[in-house]
VOGU-3710 file (C-alpha; in Angstrom, 3 decimals, decimal comma):
1> aililyfffl> 113,117/-75,321/-5,108  114,116/-73,669/-8,394  117,804/-73,908/-7,449  117,395/-77,616/-6,702  115,848/-78,148/-10,124  118,687/-76,310/-11,823  121,219/-78,322/-9,807  119,789/-81,608/-11,077  118,903/-80,605/-14,646  121,941/-78,359/-15,275
11> ngsttfiial> 119,883/-76,613/-17,961  118,087/-73,290/-17,945  115,245/-74,276/-20,278  114,185/-77,291/-18,211  114,265/-75,255/-15,021  112,250/-72,470/-16,675  109,578/-74,879/-17,948  109,002/-76,353/-14,492  109,199/-72,939/-12,809  106,534/-71,711/-15,242
21> sipisiiatf> 104,214/-74,527/-14,207  104,100/-73,259/-10,605  102,293/-69,904/-11,122  100,014/-71,420/-13,773  98,921/-74,165/-11,367  98,423/-71,648/-8,551  96,385/-69,261/-10,734  94,211/-72,162/-11,865  93,789/-73,127/-8,202  92,575/-69,604/-7,394
31> gllffngltl> 89,944/-70,033/-10,101  88,658/-73,249/-8,524  88,632/-71,568/-5,102  86,546/-68,704/-6,490  83,971/-70,929/-8,177  83,632/-73,053/-5,033  83,028/-70,021/-2,827  86,176/-70,443/-0,717  87,938/-67,456/0,827  91,595/-66,645/1,314
41> nqmsfgglal> 92,447/-67,151/4,978  95,116/-68,719/7,151  94,065/-72,282/6,342  93,677/-71,774/2,584  97,016/-69,958/2,390  98,501/-72,806/4,420  97,134/-75,224/1,836  98,756/-73,202/-0,948  102,066/-73,142/0,924  101,913/-76,916/1,321
51> giglivdnai> 100,827/-77,364/-2,279  103,733/-75,398/-3,764  106,141/-78,179/-2,839  103,819/-80,800/-4,327  102,649/-79,184/-7,559  106,068/-79,366/-9,199  106,426/-83,111/-8,572  104,393/-84,195/-11,599  106,128/-81,711/-13,876  109,531/-82,919/-12,649
61> vvlenivrqr> 108,764/-86,582/-13,356  107,423/-85,817/-16,843  110,174/-83,406/-17,877  112,960/-85,570/-16,443  111,777/-88,491/-18,574  111,511/-86,238/-21,640  115,086/-85,056/-21,029  116,274/-88,658/-20,707  114,628/-89,565/-24,025  116,239/-86,519/-25,638
71> endkpleesa> 119,670/-87,527/-24,321  119,129/-90,905/-26,013  119,190/-89,225/-29,460  115,430/-88,930/-29,996  113,853/-85,849/-31,644  112,187/-83,303/-29,375  108,574/-84,132/-30,292  109,157/-87,871/-30,058  110,952/-87,380/-26,728  107,981/-85,403/-25,407
81> ligtrqvsga> 105,449/-88,011/-26,558  107,349/-91,084/-25,360  108,565/-89,458/-22,157  105,063/-88,338/-21,163  103,424/-91,635/-22,137  105,861/-93,710/-20,084  105,154/-91,915/-16,810  101,592/-90,647/-17,314  100,049/-93,634/-15,548  102,431/-93,331/-12,621
91> ivastlttmv> 101,844/-89,612/-12,048  98,069/-89,966/-12,391  98,120/-92,736/-9,782  100,483/-90,861/-7,463  98,388/-87,683/-7,721  95,174/-89,566/-7,033  96,695/-91,282/-3,994  97,592/-87,869/-2,580  94,161/-86,430/-3,386  92,066/-89,280/-1,959
101> iflpivfmqt> 93,621/-88,988/1,500  91,845/-85,640/1,875  88,377/-87,035/1,157  87,797/-88,295/4,737  88,992/-84,916/6,071  86,476/-82,978/3,974  83,548/-84,985/5,341  84,533/-84,830/9,027  81,848/-83,201/11,187  84,074/-82,459/14,195
111> isgmlfkela> 86,582/-79,692/14,909  89,152/-81,449/12,685  86,898/-81,202/9,660  86,034/-77,588/10,436  89,712/-76,626/10,639  91,114/-78,609/7,716  88,303/-78,652/5,171  89,549/-75,579/3,306  93,186/-76,668/3,546  92,274/-80,076/2,113
121> lvvvfalfcs> 90,258/-78,602/-0,748  93,036/-76,150/-1,638  95,653/-78,928/-1,780  93,325/-81,134/-3,861  92,635/-78,295/-6,305  96,352/-77,486/-6,552  97,272/-81,123/-7,243  94,541/-81,458/-9,855  95,739/-78,336/-11,668  99,371/-79,459/-11,460
131> llvaltlvpm> 98,448/-82,819/-13,018  96,739/-81,112/-15,954  99,724/-78,804/-16,420  102,198/-81,710/-16,248  100,332/-83,759/-18,869  99,608/-80,895/-21,286  101,660/-77,731/-20,897  104,971/-79,297/-19,865  105,193/-81,730/-22,846  104,196/-78,940/-25,250
141> lgsryltiks> 106,842/-76,551/-23,907  109,396/-79,360/-23,814  108,784/-80,270/-27,456  109,336/-76,667/-28,549  111,759/-74,959/-26,200  113,940/-77,682/-24,661  117,573/-76,806/-25,417  119,179/-80,100/-24,391  121,113/-81,634/-27,260  120,954/-85,245/-28,375
151> gdhrgtnlks> 123,507/-87,314/-26,543  125,448/-86,347/-23,468  127,724/-83,412/-24,286  129,151/-81,996/-21,099  132,041/-79,581/-21,106  134,692/-79,027/-18,477  132,933/-76,235/-16,609  130,939/-76,228/-13,362  128,014/-77,961/-15,026  130,269/-80,812/-16,014
161> rigqwldrle> 131,597/-81,194/-12,485  128,060/-81,230/-11,049  127,029/-83,727/-13,703  129,972/-85,952/-12,842  129,040/-85,739/-9,154  125,479/-86,797/-9,961  126,826/-89,685/-12,046  128,964/-90,793/-9,113  125,891/-90,551/-6,873  123,997/-92,837/-9,244
171> dayakllnka> 126,936/-95,263/-9,320  127,112/-95,324/-5,520  123,372/-95,918/-5,296  123,602/-98,707/-7,879  126,278/-100,445/-5,770  124,202/-100,027/-2,606  121,103/-101,306/-4,386  122,998/-104,319/-5,721  124,105/-105,224/-2,185  120,607/-104,639/-0,814
181> ihrrktvfgi> 118,817/-106,933/-3,261  121,352/-109,692/-2,641  121,094/-109,279/1,147  117,397/-108,729/1,456  117,075/-110,371/4,873  119,581/-107,887/6,279  117,630/-104,985/4,763  114,362/-106,285/6,212  115,967/-106,838/9,615  117,500/-103,347/9,823
191> tsamllvtlf> 114,277/-101,702/8,660  112,188/-103,680/11,154  114,568/-102,759/13,982  114,327/-99,056/13,073  110,536/-99,291/13,014  110,427/-101,014/16,422  112,715/-98,388/17,977  110,497/-95,662/16,526  107,358/-97,252/17,964  109,139/-97,490/21,322
201> lwplipvela> 109,878/-93,734/21,168  106,316/-92,824/20,126  104,953/-92,461/23,710  107,668/-89,870/24,425  105,959/-87,353/22,127  103,801/-84,920/24,157  100,126/-84,919/23,190  97,742/-81,953/23,006  94,838/-80,746/20,918  96,571/-77,906/19,107
211> pqtdadeidv> 100,071/-76,393/19,093  100,665/-73,582/21,560  100,833/-70,302/19,693  102,253/-67,072/21,044  99,242/-64,924/21,882  98,895/-61,150/21,747  96,568/-60,991/24,747  96,806/-61,804/28,464  93,778/-61,785/30,762  94,126/-61,364/34,544
221> dlemaqgtni> 90,813/-62,159/36,248  90,010/-61,141/39,830  87,146/-62,992/41,486  85,700/-62,261/44,938  82,754/-63,537/46,934  79,318/-62,951/45,476  77,728/-59,804/46,821  81,029/-58,020/47,470  80,511/-54,275/47,260  81,830/-52,839/44,024
231> avvneylyel> 83,835/-50,238/45,980  85,727/-53,043/47,731  86,334/-54,781/44,399  87,671/-51,500/43,048  90,262/-51,245/45,842  91,510/-54,759/45,135  91,545/-54,009/41,415  93,878/-51,029/41,932  96,314/-53,307/43,771  96,069/-55,933/41,017
241> erivrestpm> 96,715/-53,330/38,331  99,795/-52,100/40,207  101,248/-55,631/40,383  100,503/-56,275/36,696  102,210/-53,036/35,648  105,282/-53,822/37,782  105,494/-57,344/36,316  105,131/-56,296/32,691  107,526/-54,395/30,407  104,973/-51,760/29,427
251> dqvrhltiei> 106,936/-50,753/26,329  105,823/-54,094/24,832  102,140/-53,525/25,641  99,845/-51,970/23,059  97,166/-51,060/25,589  95,859/-52,081/29,017  92,130/-52,379/29,680  90,368/-52,584/33,050  86,837/-53,859/33,590  85,014/-54,024/36,927
261> rpgdaevels> 81,784/-55,805/37,836  80,053/-56,661/41,128  82,146/-59,434/42,661  84,824/-59,622/39,952  87,092/-57,576/37,728  89,560/-58,039/34,881  92,821/-56,547/33,660  93,467/-57,220/29,988  96,864/-56,729/28,354  97,018/-56,342/24,596
271> llgadertid> 100,638/-56,978/23,582  102,606/-55,958/20,541  102,944/-58,509/17,761  105,195/-61,512/18,362  107,829/-60,100/15,993  107,823/-56,723/17,805  108,510/-57,882/21,380  111,232/-59,796/23,158  109,161/-61,746/25,693  106,881/-64,696/25,058
281> sfeladqirr> 103,266/-64,192/26,144  103,209/-67,488/28,072  106,401/-66,558/29,937  104,907/-63,155/30,767  101,720/-64,814/32,048  103,803/-67,099/34,302  105,722/-64,065/35,582  102,522/-62,155/36,436  101,070/-65,271/38,078  104,123/-65,657/40,345
291> nvegkipgae> 104,113/-61,988/41,360  100,394/-61,819/42,143  100,246/-65,091/44,080  99,236/-64,464/47,712  99,277/-60,672/47,291  95,499/-60,176/47,236  93,930/-62,027/50,203  90,296/-63,039/49,920  90,408/-62,925/46,133  90,980/-65,584/43,489
301> vqveaqsglw> 93,241/-64,456/40,646  93,583/-66,279/37,341  96,160/-65,381/34,681  95,731/-66,694/31,159  97,579/-66,083/27,894  95,026/-66,460/25,141  96,507/-68,973/22,695  95,661/-69,057/19,005  92,757/-71,460/19,583  91,274/-69,718/22,637
311> mlrrlfgsag> 87,989/-69,068/20,853  87,676/-72,742/19,996  88,335/-73,574/23,639  85,358/-71,450/24,611  83,241/-73,431/22,170  84,358/-76,752/23,643  82,800/-76,255/27,078  80,943/-73,947/29,398  83,781/-73,293/31,808  85,513/-70,730/29,635
321> gqavqlelrg> 88,771/-70,832/27,738  90,833/-72,965/30,143  92,826/-75,893/28,770  91,901/-78,426/31,479  88,243/-78,978/32,236  86,609/-81,612/34,428  82,852/-82,091/34,600  81,482/-83,243/37,969  77,934/-84,424/37,327  75,437/-84,980/40,152
331> ydlgladqla> 72,185/-83,605/41,583  73,115/-82,641/45,165  74,710/-79,189/44,851  76,040/-79,129/48,415  77,780/-82,473/47,995  78,993/-81,390/44,553  80,645/-78,327/46,110  82,499/-80,506/48,637  83,655/-82,966/45,956  84,709/-80,137/43,619
341> lnikqimeqv> 86,790/-78,547/46,385  88,497/-81,892/47,062  89,219/-82,393/43,349  90,551/-78,839/43,108  93,020/-79,478/45,946  94,212/-82,681/44,254  94,663/-80,933/40,896  96,711/-78,162/42,517  99,276/-80,816/43,493  100,199/-81,244/39,800
351> peikdvrisr> 103,054/-78,761/39,121  102,012/-78,055/35,517  98,483/-77,000/36,516  97,774/-73,383/37,413  94,740/-71,285/38,310  92,354/-74,082/39,285  88,825/-72,719/39,498  85,381/-74,129/40,306  82,582/-72,841/38,097  79,954/-72,768/40,854
361> regrpeqnli> 80,847/-69,761/42,937  79,693/-69,183/46,487  75,984/-68,405/46,360  74,590/-64,885/46,359  73,516/-63,762/49,867  69,815/-63,206/50,332  67,296/-62,756/53,155  64,621/-65,436/53,377  61,363/-64,856/55,283  59,882/-68,124/56,552
371> vdrekiadlg> 56,209/-67,972/57,545  54,991/-69,921/60,575  52,168/-71,769/58,843  50,584/-73,148/62,020  50,360/-69,716/63,662  48,851/-67,965/60,631  46,396/-70,856/60,227  45,180/-70,250/63,782  44,736/-66,584/62,879  42,757/-67,489/59,751
381> lsvrdvaevi> 45,431/-66,188/57,374  47,294/-67,709/54,431  50,869/-67,366/53,226  49,551/-65,257/50,368  47,971/-62,784/52,789  51,276/-62,324/54,627  53,247/-62,015/51,359  50,882/-59,357/49,994  51,218/-57,266/53,168  55,028/-57,425/52,998
391> qtnvggsrag> 54,981/-56,641/49,267  52,691/-53,630/49,803  54,741/-52,139/52,628  58,237/-52,903/51,370  57,991/-53,293/47,604  54,876/-51,219/47,129  51,468/-51,826/45,580  49,645/-49,857/42,949  46,783/-47,987/44,601  45,488/-46,007/41,655
401> vyreggeefp> 46,344/-43,572/38,863  46,949/-39,814/38,944  45,947/-37,995/35,768  47,210/-34,575/34,736  47,399/-32,946/31,340  46,291/-36,040/29,536  49,016/-38,180/31,149  48,679/-40,948/33,720  51,013/-41,592/36,631  50,750/-44,734/38,793
411> ivvrlqpedr> 50,254/-44,250/42,533  52,384/-46,715/44,537  51,867/-47,060/48,290  54,680/-48,291/50,572  56,568/-47,422/53,774  58,943/-44,495/54,049  62,541/-45,389/53,042  63,806/-45,061/56,609  61,198/-47,619/57,742  62,297/-50,347/55,296
421> lssldlgnvs> 66,091/-50,286/55,395  66,559/-53,844/56,695  64,696/-56,985/57,665  64,641/-55,693/61,260  62,091/-53,128/60,127  59,486/-55,854/59,622  58,245/-54,918/63,087  56,941/-51,720/61,479  54,733/-53,710/59,093  51,258/-54,323/60,504
431> lrtnngeimp> 49,198/-57,413/59,786  45,386/-57,451/60,281  43,827/-60,788/61,215  40,308/-61,920/60,288  38,940/-60,850/63,676  40,361/-57,328/63,209  43,352/-57,719/65,496  46,502/-55,752/64,472  49,883/-57,432/64,954  53,410/-56,989/63,545
441> vssvvrkerr> 54,462/-59,271/60,674  57,586/-60,203/62,631  55,399/-62,206/65,027  54,511/-64,766/62,325  57,659/-64,565/60,162  61,120/-65,938/60,906  64,153/-64,381/59,193  66,972/-66,558/57,786  70,062/-65,529/55,788  71,124/-67,945/53,043
451> rtptsierid> 73,326/-68,126/49,993  71,653/-69,392/46,844  73,336/-70,369/43,548  73,339/-67,701/40,878  72,995/-70,361/38,185  72,739/-74,134/37,818  74,471/-75,572/34,738  73,373/-78,817/33,134  74,647/-81,308/30,563  72,162/-83,806/29,122
461> gqrvtyisan> 69,758/-82,927/31,920  72,351/-83,574/34,657  73,559/-80,857/36,989  77,236/-80,207/36,391  80,032/-78,389/38,193  83,116/-77,511/36,151  86,616/-77,658/37,627  88,910/-75,900/35,156  92,554/-74,841/35,085  95,277/-73,372/32,928
471> lqsgaalgdv> 98,528/-75,063/31,972  102,037/-73,895/32,736  103,779/-72,651/29,600  105,273/-75,526/27,627  103,151/-78,216/29,311  101,339/-80,643/26,996  97,676/-81,264/27,712  97,792/-85,042/27,243  100,684/-85,517/29,670  99,043/-83,319/32,315
481> ilkvqerlrn> 95,710/-85,139/32,004  97,490/-88,463/32,619  98,970/-87,063/35,848  95,583/-85,758/36,971  93,918/-89,089/36,199  96,582/-90,902/38,214  95,997/-88,674/41,259  92,210/-88,899/41,005  92,225/-92,676/40,740  91,708/-93,103/44,494
491> vtlpggfslv> 88,842/-90,588/44,711  85,567/-92,373/45,446  82,451/-90,660/44,126  79,082/-91,079/45,871  76,196/-92,718/44,068  74,661/-90,541/41,389  77,927/-88,664/40,725  80,340/-89,049/37,811  83,530/-87,287/36,734  84,221/-86,642/33,051
501> fggefeeqqk> 87,278/-85,073/31,405  85,736/-82,668/28,941  86,614/-79,501/27,085  89,830/-79,544/25,117  90,810/-83,074/26,171  87,480/-84,415/24,944  88,012/-82,703/21,596  91,542/-84,099/21,492  90,193/-87,639/21,899  87,619/-87,022/19,172
511> aqgdftlsil> 90,308/-85,634/16,858  92,547/-88,659/17,386  89,601/-90,938/16,626  88,836/-88,935/13,479  92,393/-89,127/12,214  92,686/-92,840/13,021  89,581/-93,470/10,930  90,931/-91,149/8,208  94,203/-93,082/8,060  92,384/-96,409/7,705
521> malvliymvm> 90,097/-95,008/5,003  93,071/-93,415/3,234  94,909/-96,752/3,142  91,878/-98,450/1,592  91,385/-95,678/-0,977  95,079/-95,631/-1,872  95,086/-99,391/-2,374  92,035/-99,132/-4,649  93,663/-96,421/-6,771  96,903/-98,380/-7,136
531> aaqferfldp> 95,097/-101,648/-7,881  93,323/-99,873/-10,741  96,634/-98,454/-11,973  98,762/-101,600/-11,780  95,894/-104,014/-12,569  97,457/-106,367/-10,036  96,840/-107,038/-6,351  100,485/-107,578/-5,441  102,094/-104,337/-6,647  99,912/-102,041/-4,464
541> livmvavpma> 100,914/-104,094/-1,424  104,584/-103,643/-2,358  104,094/-99,885/-2,665  102,269/-99,650/0,666  105,318/-101,030/2,460  106,589/-97,437/2,206  103,772/-96,142/4,462  105,062/-97,334/7,880  108,537/-96,141/6,895  107,274/-92,570/7,211
551> iigvvpalli> 106,838/-93,034/10,969  110,593/-93,691/11,251  111,143/-90,090/10,205  108,143/-88,455/11,875  108,934/-89,457/15,462  112,556/-88,164/15,544  111,499/-84,981/13,727  108,831/-84,208/16,333  111,082/-85,106/19,267  114,085/-83,109/18,018
561> tgtslniqsl> 112,026/-79,981/17,271  110,030/-80,287/20,513  106,766/-80,558/18,592  103,743/-82,197/20,175  101,370/-84,703/18,635  98,372/-82,500/17,859  95,765/-82,096/15,158  98,309/-80,334/12,928  100,984/-83,029/13,182  98,290/-85,712/12,803
571> mgivmligiv> 97,177/-83,963/9,632  100,789/-84,067/8,465  100,898/-87,826/9,075  97,704/-88,288/7,046  99,238/-86,246/4,216  102,403/-88,328/4,423  100,492/-91,509/3,672  99,535/-90,111/0,287  102,917/-88,528/-0,404  105,356/-91,291/0,577
581> vnnaivlvdy> 103,758/-93,811/-1,763  104,384/-91,521/-4,749  108,072/-92,380/-4,997  107,306/-96,074/-4,608  104,625/-95,846/-7,325  107,044/-94,184/-9,752  109,697/-96,810/-9,003  107,436/-99,888/-9,209  105,644/-98,599/-12,307  108,961/-98,046/-14,085
591> inlmrreqnl> 110,181/-101,524/-13,107  107,033/-102,998/-14,647  107,539/-100,813/-17,735  111,112/-102,074/-18,191  110,003/-105,682/-17,810  107,108/-105,192/-20,226  108,728/-103,121/-22,989  112,339/-104,329/-22,831  111,592/-107,878/-21,651  114,119/-107,623/-18,806
601> gvmeavmqsg> 114,400/-109,999/-15,887  113,319/-108,918/-12,419  116,850/-108,258/-11,110  117,973/-106,330/-14,178  114,736/-104,314/-14,360  115,063/-103,364/-10,682  118,692/-102,279/-11,085  118,084/-100,188/-14,208  114,848/-98,641/-12,921  116,432/-97,750/-9,587
611> rlrlrpilmt> 119,289/-95,958/-11,308  117,033/-94,156/-13,817  114,433/-93,082/-11,234  116,936/-91,888/-8,613  117,138/-88,307/-9,861  113,382/-87,619/-10,241  112,726/-89,183/-6,830  115,410/-87,038/-5,199  114,190/-83,945/-7,051  110,542/-84,359/-6,050
621> tcttvlgmlp> 111,520/-85,058/-2,451  113,859/-82,065/-2,258  111,348/-79,656/-3,802  108,569/-80,852/-1,476  110,798/-80,616/1,594  112,206/-77,215/0,656  108,735/-75,944/-0,220  107,576/-76,747/3,316  110,737/-75,570/5,053  109,524/-71,957/5,599
631> lafgtgagge> 106,374/-73,326/7,246  108,445/-75,600/9,496  110,252/-72,605/11,037  106,899/-71,249/12,255  107,797/-67,601/11,695  105,261/-64,798/11,444  101,865/-64,339/13,048  100,220/-67,715/13,579  103,158/-69,511/11,995  103,306/-72,046/14,832
641> iqaalaravi> 99,939/-73,451/13,747  101,206/-74,876/10,431  104,727/-75,611/11,689  103,802/-78,945/13,289  102,246/-80,187/10,050  105,271/-79,189/7,976  107,750/-80,750/10,419  105,901/-84,061/10,361  105,861/-84,109/6,554  109,513/-83,079/6,205
651> ggltvstlit> 110,795/-85,661/8,692  108,651/-88,492/7,396  109,216/-87,797/3,699  112,987/-87,385/4,003  113,586/-90,627/5,883  110,975/-92,676/4,023  112,461/-91,648/0,660  115,935/-92,818/1,646  114,560/-96,109/2,980  112,192/-96,577/0,027
661> lvlipavyis> 115,045/-96,377/-2,485  116,535/-99,502/-0,911  113,588/-101,302/0,671  111,023/-101,226/-2,157  113,340/-102,920/-4,725  114,167/-105,609/-2,150  110,480/-106,140/-1,351  109,621/-106,205/-5,076  112,127/-108,967/-5,792  111,136/-111,009/-2,734
671> andlldkvra> 107,428/-110,693/-3,546  107,955/-111,796/-7,133  110,141/-114,707/-6,015  107,377/-115,788/-3,652  104,780/-115,405/-6,406  106,881/-117,549/-8,770  107,144/-120,284/-6,119  103,369/-120,246/-5,597  102,773/-120,484/-9,340  105,291/-123,322/-9,641
681> r> 103,204/-125,421/-7,268
//
């Protein structure tokens, strides 16, 4: 960013003044963070990284205008005063438009608000500090230390050649602008066609809740039937561990952990950091999944690479950290099991879905003793009498207390261990009837083996069975859900049953709704700020023409980089709305200034303002884009999280700036022509 500034200013003092404003704004931002009780974490640092490209924009606009006044033979102090006064309204308005777009984000109560609240506050604080610095420190330093001479005195060195190239760029832009304002219908037609093509390409962008991040942990879960002896589970676990070790380059594993429980077990791989290994965690998970498939009969194996938002996934639903989660709601558990199995088989037909699992496992085996009520009634006994006899003989009953040395020990009476090994031993338990007859309990009790559910989960009072699954690496959640919905369309549910797509997809739908509302609120707030600045209703509408132009750049940027539409890229689009109007505000405000102070006509004011504002617009765009470029590469731990946001901003800002430089002047002239015709009537 500093090199870009030097390239445009061709002066060390101007570059130094703006470079000095960056650390001062950041230090002031740290102060606001401290007094508001915010911590330094991934989101707040992400906000600072995003803010670095934005905080120099105000200083650039102010100092560039001061330099222009100085080159027009004005003294330093007068140049600083006039230069700052001319653009102060524009930079205040442009800063406020960027700040107000974060207000809806701060007050969100969903996952989007939880994730982006700190990022939004950090960017707002940084912009506020940069505005104060641009309106106070920059003019003061410019009035004292600016070394640019009065007039334009370029030599024959490299600076002169760069200056001549910039002059030629301004001349070329002036010619293009002249053609554009005289062929406005062509400009509108081309722009509309580009926007329509972009909207046509929009559905091609994969949709998911959050970007997939390379994880440092892989979980391999082994699940067997309830009641399976732990020794049997242990044998299967040894085989699973062997396959995992053969499938994994162990030199890239930090440590391997094994956990065994009755009926299930787990092998957990903790990998080296993403920058220390050569294999992607999702690719490794797919490799383990392929190698273990069908190798452990009678067991269900699930392989999952824990992505960066795995903890949030666990908060979304009760089925665990899986990406896909369906909720089958209904009272009849037996029928629910049949429906869940059918849905599972249908889901397994989708190639991108792996490790489909039903939350309700096969019930735990237990022995039920059913009392023949008619027979015991004839004998003058009750169910309680029979239960107490069985409890006394099998479970034991307290018969008294043995005291010795001041201590008490309970005396429990029950059968010898060898006489109560199984339910067949009930014949050894004697039952005395009311008439004194002795008979075995087995004569009035029928044995029945059943499986009963270990737990019954509910949502809003309804019984629910979760059908969850993982995604193949690289698969987008939204696209996979559409395929699942298409295949489940012909499934008929009995009365009292419903099927809901929950978990991460539900949060994705909520996030999209949040951001849609945020965009609408941001547009209203931006219009209100600009209406207060321009004191006209028409000029804000002209400026807001730049907003849809951002989409022309966002869609190709996401498609080319293979980035999905997720909460990060949606946040980038929301930010873009506040950023892309800044250049249009500076341009329209300067056109109005030229018409007001120099009494120029509309055409002449547009031509002169376009030429004079070209450099600051290009400088602010370049510094913002370059400031976000490191984030766009997604390097480092967790870098993929902020990459989608940066890519959306870079693509949208770059293209919208180029279009705005031509489109906004054409719209301004057409709008004023239309206004003149209305007034003439």
